[in-house]
C-alpha positions in Angstrom: 120.7 46.8 5.9 123.6 48.0 8.1 125.1 44.5 7.9 124.9 44.5 4.1 126.7 47.9 3.9 129.4 46.6 6.2 129.9 43.5 4.0 130.1 45.6 0.8 132.8 47.8 2.4 134.8 44.7 3.3 134.6 43.4 -0.2 135.6 46.8 -1.6 138.7 46.9 0.6 139.7 43.4 -0.4 139.3 44.3 -4.1 141.6 47.3 -3.6 144.2 45.2 -1.9 144.1 42.5 -4.6 144.3 45.2 -7.3 147.3 46.8 -5.6 149.1 43.5 -5.4 148.4 42.8 -9.0 149.7 46.2 -10.1 152.8 45.8 -8.0 153.5 42.4 -9.5 153.1 43.7 -13.1 155.4 46.7 -12.4 158.0 44.3 -11.0 157.8 42.1 -14.1 158.1 45.1 -16.4 161.3 46.1 -14.8 162.9 43.0 -16.2 161.1 43.1 -19.6 162.4 46.4 -20.8 164.1 46.4 -24.2 167.8 45.5 -23.9 168.8 48.8 -25.4 167.3 50.6 -22.5 169.1 48.3 -20.0 172.6 48.5 -21.6 174.9 48.6 -18.6 178.6 48.6 -18.6 180.7 46.3 -16.4 182.0 49.0 -14.2 178.5 50.4 -13.6 177.0 47.2 -12.2 177.2 46.6 -8.4 178.8 43.2 -7.8 175.6 41.8 -6.2 173.6 42.7 -9.4 176.2 41.5 -11.9 174.7 38.9 -14.3 176.2 35.6 -13.5 177.1 34.8 -17.1 179.1 38.0 -17.4 181.1 37.8 -14.1 184.4 35.9 -14.1 183.9 32.6 -12.3 186.5 33.3 -9.6 184.6 36.5 -8.7 181.1 35.0 -8.3 179.8 34.7 -4.7 179.6 31.1 -3.8 175.8 31.3 -3.2 175.4 32.6 -6.7 177.4 29.9 -8.5 175.4 27.8 -10.9 175.3 24.1 -10.0 177.7 23.2 -12.8 180.3 25.6 -11.3 180.1 24.5 -7.7 183.1 22.7 -6.3 182.7 19.0 -6.9 183.3 18.1 -3.3 180.2 20.1 -2.3 177.8 18.2 -4.6 176.4 14.7 -4.3 176.9 12.5 -7.3 173.2 12.6 -8.1 173.5 16.4 -8.2 176.5 16.6 -10.5 175.9 17.2 -14.2 176.7 14.0 -16.2 179.7 15.7 -17.8 181.3 16.2 -14.4 180.7 12.8 -12.8 183.8 10.9 -11.8 184.6 8.4 -14.6 183.8 5.4 -12.3 180.3 6.8 -11.8 179.6 7.4 -15.4 176.7 5.5 -17.0 177.9 3.1 -19.7 176.3 5.1 -22.5 178.4 8.1 -21.5 181.7 6.5 -22.3 181.2 6.3 -26.1 180.3 10.0 -26.1 183.5 10.8 -24.2 185.4 9.0 -27.0 183.5 10.9 -29.7 184.2 14.2 -27.9 187.9 13.4 -27.6 188.2 12.4 -31.2 186.3 15.4 -32.3 188.8 17.7 -30.5 191.7 15.6 -31.8 190.5 16.2 -35.4 190.1 19.9 -34.7 193.8 19.9 -33.7 194.8 17.9 -36.8 192.8 20.1 -39.2 194.2 23.3 -37.7 197.4 22.5 -39.6 195.8 23.5 -42.9 192.7 25.4 -41.8 193.7 28.9 -42.9 190.0 29.9 -43.5 189.1 29.0 -39.9 192.0 31.0 -38.6 190.9 34.1 -40.6 187.2 33.8 -39.5 185.3 36.9 -40.1 188.5 38.8 -40.9 188.7 37.2 -44.3 187.0 40.1 -46.1 188.5 42.8 -43.8 192.2 42.5 -44.4 192.8 45.5 -46.7 194.8 48.3 -45.3 192.1 50.8 -46.3 189.6 48.9 -44.1 191.4 49.8 -40.9 188.9 51.0 -38.3 191.1 53.8 -37.1 188.1 55.9 -36.0 186.4 53.2 -34.0 188.4 53.5 -30.8 185.5 52.5 -28.6 185.1 49.2 -30.4 188.6 48.1 -29.6 189.0 45.3 -27.1 190.4 46.2 -23.7 192.7 43.5 -22.3 192.4 44.9 -18.8 188.6 44.5 -18.8 188.4 41.2 -20.7 188.3 38.1 -18.5 188.3 34.3 -18.5 184.5 33.5 -18.5 184.6 29.7 -18.3 186.9 26.8 -17.4 186.7 23.2 -18.6 189.7 21.5 -17.2 189.9 17.7 -17.6 192.3 15.1 -16.2 195.5 14.4 -18.1 194.9 12.7 -21.5 191.8 14.7 -22.2 191.4 18.0 -24.0 191.0 21.0 -21.6 190.0 24.5 -22.4 189.1 27.9 -21.1 187.2 30.8 -22.7 188.2 34.5 -22.9 185.3 37.0 -22.9 186.3 40.2 -24.6 185.2 43.6 -23.4 185.5 47.1 -25.0 187.1 50.1 -23.4 183.7 51.3 -22.2 183.1 47.9 -20.5 180.6 46.5 -23.0 180.8 42.8 -23.7 181.8 42.2 -27.3 179.7 40.0 -29.5 182.0 39.8 -32.5 185.4 38.4 -33.2 188.5 39.7 -34.9 191.0 39.8 -32.0 194.4 38.1 -31.9 195.1 36.6 -28.5 198.5 35.0 -27.9 198.5 32.3 -25.2 201.6 30.5 -23.9 201.4 27.5 -21.5 205.1 27.1 -20.7 205.2 26.9 -17.0 204.3 23.5 -15.5 205.1 19.8 -16.0 205.1 20.4 -19.8 205.3 23.2 -22.3 202.3 23.3 -24.6 201.1 25.2 -27.7 197.4 25.8 -27.2 194.9 26.4 -30.0 193.2 29.8 -29.8 189.9 29.7 -31.6 187.9 32.8 -32.5 184.2 31.8 -31.8 183.1 35.0 -33.6 180.8 35.9 -30.7 183.2 37.9 -28.6 184.7 34.8 -26.9 187.9 32.9 -27.7 188.4 29.2 -26.9 191.8 28.2 -25.7 192.1 24.4 -26.2 195.0 22.1 -25.3 196.0 18.5 -24.6 198.0 17.8 -21.5 199.4 14.4 -20.9 201.3 15.3 -17.7 199.5 16.1 -14.4 200.3 19.0 -12.2 199.9 22.8 -11.9 200.3 24.8 -15.1 200.4 28.6 -15.7 199.2 30.3 -18.8 200.3 33.7 -20.1 197.6 35.5 -22.0 198.1 38.6 -24.2 196.0 40.6 -26.5 198.1 41.5 -29.5 195.6 42.9 -32.0 192.0 43.8 -32.3 189.5 44.6 -35.1 191.4 42.2 -37.5 194.6 44.3 -37.4 196.7 41.2 -36.8 195.8 39.9 -40.3 196.0 43.3 -42.0 197.6 43.4 -45.5 200.0 46.1 -46.5 198.7 49.0 -48.7 198.9 48.5 -52.5 202.1 50.5 -53.0 203.9 48.9 -50.1 206.4 46.8 -52.1 207.3 49.4 -54.6 208.1 51.9 -51.8 210.6 49.5 -50.3 213.9 48.1 -51.6 214.3 45.2 -54.1 213.3 42.7 -51.4 210.2 44.7 -50.4 211.8 45.9 -47.1 213.0 49.2 -45.7 209.9 51.3 -46.3 210.2 54.9 -45.2 209.2 55.4 -41.5 205.8 57.0 -41.1 204.5 56.1 -44.6 201.6 54.2 -42.9 200.6 57.1 -40.6 200.2 56.5 -36.9 200.4 52.8 -36.2 201.8 52.6 -32.7 198.6 51.4 -31.2 198.1 48.6 -33.7 200.4 46.1 -31.8 198.7 46.2 -28.4 200.8 43.5 -26.6 198.7 43.8 -23.4 198.5 41.1 -20.8 195.0 39.9 -19.7 193.8 41.9 -16.7 197.2 43.5 -16.2 199.0 40.2 -16.1 196.9 38.2 -13.6 198.2 34.7 -12.8 196.2 32.2 -14.8 196.8 28.8 -13.2 195.0 25.5 -13.4 195.5 21.9 -12.2 195.6 18.9 -14.5 194.5 16.0 -12.3 196.0 12.5 -12.6 194.1 9.8 -14.5 194.2 6.1 -15.0 196.6 5.1 -17.7 193.7 3.4 -19.6 191.7 6.6 -19.8 191.8 9.6 -22.1 194.5 9.8 -24.7 195.9 6.4 -24.3 192.5 4.7 -24.4 191.3 6.5 -27.5 194.6 6.7 -29.5 196.5 3.6 -28.6 194.3 1.2 -30.6 195.1 3.2 -33.7 198.9 2.8 -33.0 198.8 -1.0 -32.6 199.3 -2.8 -35.9 196.8 -0.8 -38.0 199.3 0.4 -40.6 198.3 3.2 -43.0 194.6 2.9 -42.1 195.5 3.8 -38.5 197.7 6.7 -39.6 194.9 8.0 -41.7 192.5 7.9 -38.8 195.1 9.6 -36.6 195.3 12.4 -39.2 191.5 12.5 -39.4 191.7 11.5 -43.1 193.4 14.8 -44.0 195.2 14.1 -47.3 198.7 15.1 -46.6 202.0 13.3 -46.9 203.4 14.2 -43.5 206.9 13.2 -42.4 205.4 13.1 -38.8 202.3 14.2 -37.1 204.2 17.1 -35.5 202.0 17.8 -32.5 203.3 17.2 -29.0 204.8 19.0 -26.0 208.2 19.6 -24.4 208.9 17.9 -21.1 212.2 18.9 -19.3 213.4 20.3 -22.6 212.8 17.0 -24.4 210.3 16.8 -27.2 207.5 14.3 -26.6 205.3 13.9 -29.6 201.7 12.8 -29.1 202.2 10.2 -31.9 205.6 8.3 -31.6 207.9 9.4 -34.4 208.9 5.9 -35.4 205.3 4.9 -36.3 205.9 6.7 -39.5 209.4 5.4 -40.2 210.0 2.0 -38.7 212.7 0.8 -41.2 216.3 1.6 -40.9 219.3 1.1 -43.3 223.0 1.3 -43.0 223.3 4.7 -44.7 227.1 4.4 -44.7 226.9 1.9 -47.5 224.2 3.6 -49.6 224.4 7.4 -49.6 222.1 9.8 -51.3 223.6 12.4 -53.6 222.8 16.0 -52.6 220.7 17.7 -50.0 219.7 21.2 -51.0 218.2 23.3 -48.2 216.4 26.3 -49.8 215.0 29.1 -47.7 215.5 31.9 -45.2 217.8 32.2 -42.2 215.9 29.5 -40.4 216.9 27.2 -43.3 220.5 28.3 -42.9 220.3 27.3 -39.2 218.8 24.0 -40.2 221.6 23.4 -42.6 224.2 24.3 -40.0 222.7 21.8 -37.5 222.3 19.1 -40.2 225.9 19.4 -41.2 226.9 18.2 -37.7 224.4 15.4 -37.7 224.3 12.0 -39.5 221.8 13.6 -41.9 224.7 15.3 -43.7 227.7 13.4 -42.4 226.5 9.9 -43.3 223.4 10.1 -45.5 224.5 12.5 -48.3 227.6 13.1 -50.3 226.9 16.8 -50.3 224.7 19.2 -48.2 224.2 22.6 -49.8 222.1 25.6 -49.0 220.4 28.4 -50.9 219.8 31.6 -48.8 216.6 33.5 -49.6 214.7 36.5 -48.4 211.9 37.5 -50.8 214.4 36.8 -53.6 217.9 35.4 -53.4 219.5 37.3 -50.4 222.4 38.4 -52.7 220.1 39.4 -55.6 221.6 42.2 -57.7 219.2 42.3 -60.6 217.2 45.2 -61.9 214.7 46.6 -59.4 211.4 46.7 -61.2 209.8 47.9 -57.9 206.9 45.5 -58.1 207.2 42.0 -56.7 208.0 39.5 -59.6 207.1 35.9 -58.7 208.9 34.7 -61.8 212.2 35.5 -60.1 211.3 33.1 -57.3 210.1 30.4 -59.7 213.2 30.7 -61.9 215.4 30.3 -58.8 213.7 27.0 -57.9 214.0 25.8 -61.5 217.6 26.7 -61.6 218.3 24.6 -58.4 216.7 21.6 -60.0 218.6 21.9 -63.3 222.0 21.9 -61.6 223.8 18.6 -62.3 224.1 17.6 -58.6 220.3 17.7 -58.2 219.6 15.5 -61.2 218.2 12.0 -60.6 216.1 10.7 -57.8 218.9 10.4 -55.2 218.9 14.1 -54.3 216.5 16.0 -51.9 215.2 19.5 -52.2 214.1 20.7 -48.7 212.5 24.0 -49.3 210.5 26.8 -47.6 209.1 30.1 -48.9 208.0 31.6 -45.7 209.0 34.1 -43.1 209.9 37.1 -45.2 206.7 37.1 -47.3 204.2 38.2 -44.7 206.4 41.3 -44.2 206.5 42.2 -47.8 203.4 40.8 -49.7 199.7 40.8 -49.3 198.0 37.5 -48.7 196.5 37.0 -52.2 199.9 37.6 -53.8 201.5 35.0 -51.6 198.6 32.5 -52.4 199.3 32.9 -56.1 203.1 32.4 -55.6 202.6 29.2 -53.5 200.0 27.8 -55.9 202.4 28.3 -58.8 205.3 26.7 -57.0 203.1 23.7 -56.2 201.9 23.6 -59.8 205.5 23.8 -61.1 206.4 20.8 -59.0 203.6 18.7 -60.5 202.8 20.2 -63.9 202.4 18.0 -66.9 203.9 19.1 -70.3 202.8 18.5 -73.8 206.2 17.5 -75.0 207.0 14.8 -72.5 203.6 13.1 -72.3 202.3 12.8 -68.8 205.6 13.0 -67.0 206.1 15.7 -64.5 208.3 18.6 -65.4 210.6 17.7 -62.5 210.1 14.0 -62.7 213.4 12.1 -62.3 214.7 15.0 -60.4 215.2 15.6 -56.7 212.6 14.6 -54.1 210.9 17.7 -52.9 210.0 18.2 -49.2 208.2 21.3 -47.9 209.7 22.5 -44.6 207.0 24.6 -43.0 207.4 27.9 -41.3 208.5 28.0 -37.7 206.5 30.0 -35.1 207.6 33.6 -34.6 207.4 35.8 -31.5 207.1 39.4 -32.9 206.9 40.8 -29.3 210.7 40.3 -29.0 211.6 42.6 -31.8 211.7 45.7 -29.5 213.7 43.8 -26.9 216.6 43.1 -29.3 216.1 46.0 -31.7 214.8 48.9 -29.7 215.4 51.3 -32.5 214.0 49.2 -35.3 211.8 50.7 -38.0 208.2 50.2 -36.8 206.9 50.9 -40.3 209.0 48.3 -42.0 208.1 45.6 -39.5 204.4 46.5 -39.2 203.3 43.3 -41.0 205.6 40.9 -39.2 202.8 39.6 -36.9 202.1 36.3 -35.3 198.7 36.0 -36.9 200.0 36.7 -40.5 202.8 34.2 -40.0 200.3 31.5 -38.9 198.1 32.4 -41.9 200.8 32.1 -44.5 202.1 28.9 -42.9 198.7 27.2 -42.9 198.0 28.2 -46.5 201.3 27.0 -47.8 201.0 23.7 -45.9 197.5 23.2 -47.2 198.7 23.8 -50.8 201.6 21.4 -50.5 199.4 18.7 -48.9 196.9 19.0 -51.8 199.6 18.4 -54.4 201.1 15.4 -52.5 204.4 17.1 -51.7 205.9 15.6 -48.5 205.6 18.0 -45.6 207.9 18.5 -42.6 205.7 20.5 -40.2 207.9 22.4 -37.7 205.3 24.9 -36.5 203.8 23.0 -33.5 207.3 21.9 -32.5 208.6 25.5 -32.2 205.4 27.1 -30.9 205.6 24.8 -27.9 209.3 25.4 -27.2 209.5 26.6 -23.6 212.3 29.1 -24.1 210.8 30.9 -27.1 212.9 32.5 -29.8 216.2 34.3 -29.4 215.2 37.3 -31.4 211.6 36.9 -32.6 212.5 34.4 -35.4 215.5 32.2 -34.5 215.7 29.2 -32.1 218.5 27.4 -30.4 219.7 24.1 -31.8 217.7 22.1 -29.1 214.4 23.4 -30.5 215.2 22.3 -34.0 216.9 18.9 -33.4 213.7 16.8 -33.4 213.0 18.0 -37.0 216.4 16.8 -38.0 215.9 13.4 -36.5 212.5 12.9 -38.2 214.0 13.8 -41.6 216.8 11.3 -41.0 214.3 8.5 -40.3 212.2 9.5 -43.3 215.1 9.4 -45.7 216.4 6.1 -44.3 213.1 4.6 -45.5 213.3 6.5 -48.8 216.7 4.9 -49.4 215.2 1.5 -49.2 212.7 2.4 -52.0 215.2 4.2 -54.3 
């Protein structure tokens, strides 16, 4: 009997111990199963050793906490490396086609970015109105000091590389929505590049670029706007409260706007460096693109442009190496024929547009373009309207004035016939003065005017038999330099002179001209990659513009053969 009691006591003690262990385990599990709302922790509240790995910048993770795909390659055996990081010589054969597909997919993203104005806007498309400003949502604003580079994907030269910016609020909470405008320059290194910045609409921003030169690069990363303020349209009465050109609005009419343009470097201006490794000449860019360059004619060019229907004078994408422009696609693939233009000159070149067009005209006048290829080179200087416009000020923007100006140019005797060229742009001044929908309507009507059919002349175009029209795209602006050159400038008047709006208007206009078959000279990538930037937020030195003069010379040399 005594032995039985002793056995029961032992069993009872064992049960208590097992129960205690079970309760302890469940409590431990519950600690990690609490609702996310009860566990919301800001970045600055988390001890470093408890910081979630996916929220800590890679360069701040302890080495023993690095996931395998972020460990230094030299510390992993090949059988431990993810397939995407295996040295190319160790890749399975079935991986190579996927590499090609991945490269061409990114190549097409780059090509489509030329006209993808909807993709640029993202979730800001329905948040552009001035009355939609989130002036009372201070805590939702992105903080450049707390945001960080969350992931790197740096490939050898000839492959697309990228890194990802994770945005963080002032309170240190990771953001899960888009709407920021990040400005990224990659100008220090073996080449100067213009990266794509892609809003993923989840709080992260992909910075993608194609480097063909190996070496160490440095990127400058700035937060310019948040909460869609970079795309913000002017208020409805904006134009009528300015002068006849829609400029010179009264200071202060927009209220307090001095926090709109943030212009803050990432994490206080940390050095963002990366190394592009060398690669076999047969790999990457050359392997995937070269077959399309060799004897494939228009079919190859169509593939290089990813079947985007656009009559481009050149592809336009490339980089600057030692202040020399190096296009990804050789310029002469588009224009391989040459003529002696001394013997067969064109009639008149009319360059229509803003002060960038005036600069283009000045440079062209000193080049064979004007000295040998045309009898006359003229210019028409425009702001919103003609720069010297003295008409009645109806206060509201009147697109008919712009349309009539273009018609007047074409009806001038020197522009009659098919041996004159109308190189035109309606660009830089319009984001300052107009809302986006008004600009869309203007561009659509210009494109329609150039291709419209009439009832009196059958199915001939209104301007058929007239000058060849070529759209000269916008150039990149650098609004951050305004205060450097004009420290006393009117902040109110220039509120809408923003890099995001300039890109948006550029992409829409280029898209519209492509759709109507108007030849396009795209200068945006050329100038965006220029290592020395603008002189005063808008204007460039001659060196930055010269490649766009050369490509027009080659294009018109071939045009001469057909005329």
